[in-house]
N, C-alpha and C positions, 0 to 999 in steps of 0.2 A: 330667549328660551321660556315658556310658559311653566309654572309650578307643576301644571298636572303633567306635564311631559317629564319634569326632573324625578317626579315621584314613580313615574312609571320606569323609567331607567333604572330607579334604585331597586325597583321592584326585580327587573330584570338581573341586574348586580348581583342578587342574592341568591340565585341560582347556582346549589353547590357545584363547586368546580369548575364554575363557568368561567373566573378569572384567570387561573392557571392555563386553562384551555385556550382562551383567546391570547396568552404572552405566548405559548408556543405556536398557537397559527401564525401571529406576525414573523417569528422567526422562520415557520415553514415559507412565508411568502417571501422574505429578505432572501432566503438562500435560494430560492426557484430564480427571483430576480438578478441576481448576482449570477447563477447559471446562466441565462440566457443573455445577459448582458456582456458574459464572457465569450459565451460561445457565437453569437451574433459579432462581435468586433467592436461592440459598443465602448466597453471599457479601455480597451487598447485606443481606441481613437480619440477618447478623453486624456491623452496623455498631455493634451492643452486645452484650454477652455473652445468649444465650438458651439456653432449656432447652431439651430436644428436643420436649417439648408444646408450649413455646410457638413452633417454627420449623414443626412439622406443621402447626398451626393458621393461622400466617401465610402458608405455603406452598402451604397447600391440598392437602396429601400425601393421596394416594389408597393407594396402596401402601407401606405402613410397612417394610417388609421389606429393600424396593429402596431406601427413602431409608436406611434404619439402613446399608444395605450402603456406600451412598455416603459417609456419616458417617465410619465405619470406615477407608476408604481415606484420607480426609482425615486421621485421627489417624495412622494409619499410616504416612503421607506426611508429616508434620509440619506439614502446610500447616493443620489445626486442631489445636484443643487443649480437653482437658474438664478444667475445676477446679470442685468443689462443684456439680457436676452440670451446668455453664453450659459451652456450647460457646462457643468464640471463635477468631478468626483468629489462627494462629501463624507462618505461613511467609512471607518476605520476599516471594515473588512475588503471594500471595492478597492481602497488603497491599498493593502496588504496584497491583493491579488494581482495588481500589475507592477509590485514591487521586487525587490530581488531575490525574494525567496516565493515568488506569487505562484510558479508551477505548481509547487507542491500544495498550496493551499486550494488551486483551481482544480488540483485533481481530486482532494477530498470533496470538493463541493460538486464536481461530476459525477463522482461515483454514487454519492448520496442520492443524487437527483435520477440517475440512472439505473444501474444493476441492484444497488441495496434496496432501492424504493421500488424496483421490480419486485425482489423477494418477498416483501412485505403484501404487496398487491395481489399476488399471486400465490400468497400462502395457502388460504383456504383451498382452492383448486388442487393443489399441489399436495398438502395434506391427505388429500381424498384421492389419490391416486393418478391426478392428470400428469402429463409428461414435465419434466424437470427443466429448468431453463436451458438454451443450447448455445449459448452466446460467451463461452470462456474464451475462444480464440478472440474475439471481437475485444474484449476487454483489457487484454493482457497489458498492452502500452500503458492504458491508465492506472492498471494493480501497480506496476513497475513504478510509476510517477508518483504515486501518492505513499508508496512504500518507503520511497527515500528519505521521509521523514522519522525513520528508526536509524538512517546511517550512523549517526553519532554513538549511537548505544551498541551498535554491533560493530562497530569500529573500537571500542573500547573492549569489547569482550574477545576479539580477535587479538588487540595488543596485549591481552593478558596471556595469550597462548604464544605468540609469536616472539615477541620483544626479547633478545638477546640469545636467543637459538642461532646457531653457526649453520648457516646455508640451508635453511629449510625448505622443504618442497610442499607445496599447496595444490588441492584440488577443490576448485568451488564449485560445486554442483548446481545447477541452475544460475549459471554467472548474472545473467542478466546484463547491465552495462558495462560490468567488468568494474565497478568501484570497489568491490571487496579486495580483489586484487591490487589494485592501486593503493587503496588504504593499507593492506600488509607492506608492499613496498615501502611506503611512508614510514611506517614503524620500524621494520627491519629491511635496510637494502640490500642484505644477503639472500632475500627470499627468491624463489622463482617458482613455477608450477603451471597448472593448467586450468582453464576455466571451461565449462561444458555447458551446453543450453540444448534444448530438443527444438528450440524455434529457430529458423534459418535467418529471419530478419532480423531478431536479436542478435544472434551469433555476428550478425555483419557489423552491425551497431559496436558490438563489443570490440570487435577487432579493431573498427577504427578508432575507438577512443584509447584502445591500448597503443595504437602507433601514434595517435596524437600526443599522448603522455611521454611518449618516447619510452615505451617500456616492451618493445617488440621482441627484443633480445631476452627479457625475462619470462614472459608468459605467453602462451600460446592458447588460443580458443578454438574450440571444435563444436561442429553441431554433432550430436549424438543422445541417446540415451542410456545412461549408465546402467541399466538393467542389461544391456548387450555388449559383452567384453570386445573391448577394441583395443589397438596398438596403443592409443592415447592415454589410456586409462590402465596399462598393465604395470605402468612405473609404480615405485615404491614411494607414499607419500607421507609427510610427516602430520600433515593435516589436512584433513578433509572436512569442508563445511558445508554443512545442511541450512542454509537460512531462507526459512519461508518458503520452504517447498515441501516438507513429509507430506501434507495433507492433500499433495498430488498423486500420492501413490495409494492403491487400495490398501484397506486395512493388513488384507491377506498377503500383500507384497512384502509388507514392511521388514519381516524378520529375513526374508531372503537377501531383502536389497543391504540391512545390515551387516549380515555373513559375508557377503560379497565384498562390501565396503572394508572390513575388519581385514581381509585378505590382501586388500592394497596398500595397508598402513606399513609404515616400518616399525622395527620391535618396539619403539617408545612412542609410536605416532599416536595421535586422537584425531576422534570425531566430533566435531563441534557443530552442535546443534542450536539453532535459535529461531524459536517462534513462537505463536502464541498457541494457547492451549484451551481446554475447555474450562468454561469461567466460574463452573457451578455455583451461578447465580451471585457470583463477586465481582465482575469486570464488566460492565457494559458493552464495552468497545469489542472485547472478544466474544461477549455473547452476539452481537449485532454481526461479528463477522462469521461466526459459528451458522447464524441463519442463512447468511447469503451463501455460504460454502454447500449446506445441506440442501440449499434451492437449484444448485446446478449441476449439471452433467458434467465429468470429467474431473471433480474436486470430491474429496471428503469432508465429513464432520470434523472438526477440531478433536485431536486425540486428548484423555487426560493425561496428567504429568506423570502420573504413577504407572500408566501402558507404556509409556516411553523407555522410562528407565527399567521396566522389567524387561523389555525387548533386549535393551542393551546388555542386560545383566545376561539372559540367555544367549546372547552369542559369545559370551567369556569375558566380558568387560569388568573388571573388579574394583576398579578406581573410578567412581561418577560423581562430579560435582554440579551443584545445581547452582545457578547464579538468577536470583530475582533482580530484574531490572529496574523495576518502579515500584513502590508501594501501591499496593490495591490492585495490581495489575496481573494477570496470570500469563505475562509475556515473559518467557524466561529463556535462559541459554544453561546448556548442558554439555559437560567436557567429559568424554568416555576417554579413559586411556588405555592403548593397549597392554594387555597383560603378560603378553610375550617376554621375555627378556635375551 
């Protein structure tokens, strides 16, 4: 390399902000490669080293130039390696994606490349009045998958409420896969209750999971809207769980919702809320979620913590506990105990 090119390169590198932006750009490329490699089945096919020809046949590749370009990005980003004409996974991120906890990690990648990216790409138009995104139903499964990363925290949160109680009854609103009910049983085998979800496909999955776990005699799963009184939700419950669900209710609906839920509680029952709140510039993860929520139809911006506690007080809850789950995060748990005796 001639000296004059080195001098030119040094001049380029002196552009303020260029180096950190280039690092971010490389991370951007890596994330998009992993997305494409996962979606196409390339990472899964590399469960053992494969030749290019074997990969082309296994993945039914029709455009070999494009596939070769993807492989080249994998090599350049050091997520893949090529030895003796055999491709294999090299990068720790790609290895993790195909590992035991890979589905959660894959969902995080997929979410960032798809609807989170869409929120930023369309932010200008939507700020100026264009239609909000209308693909909330399409991303439900994806949201459920990457939300599993918070399961250990929520399990500990519920454990503090349910452990040691005698035959508690629980209602899980927006029950998803049913894992919260299973966790409640693992903590206290005397528990029973109901899972409620508005999505019929999710309900079927939860029913199957509850059956597979051998808990059909403890929990019943129903499809429905908690805002509509039904026989399934007229029982008295000791715990009503609202985990990552409140922002699916309009701000004007929340007081009425909480008042309805309070009527469904036993005299000493509690409402347990776990969710992200407005970051107020302190939590980049929740700020990112809030922007995505604000960009979609059918979901609302994250509320502020004081708004939630104020609503609970208006409903008559006098004993309200706030649990901060992580330092520097606005992901909180709230336990509001029924004031009736």
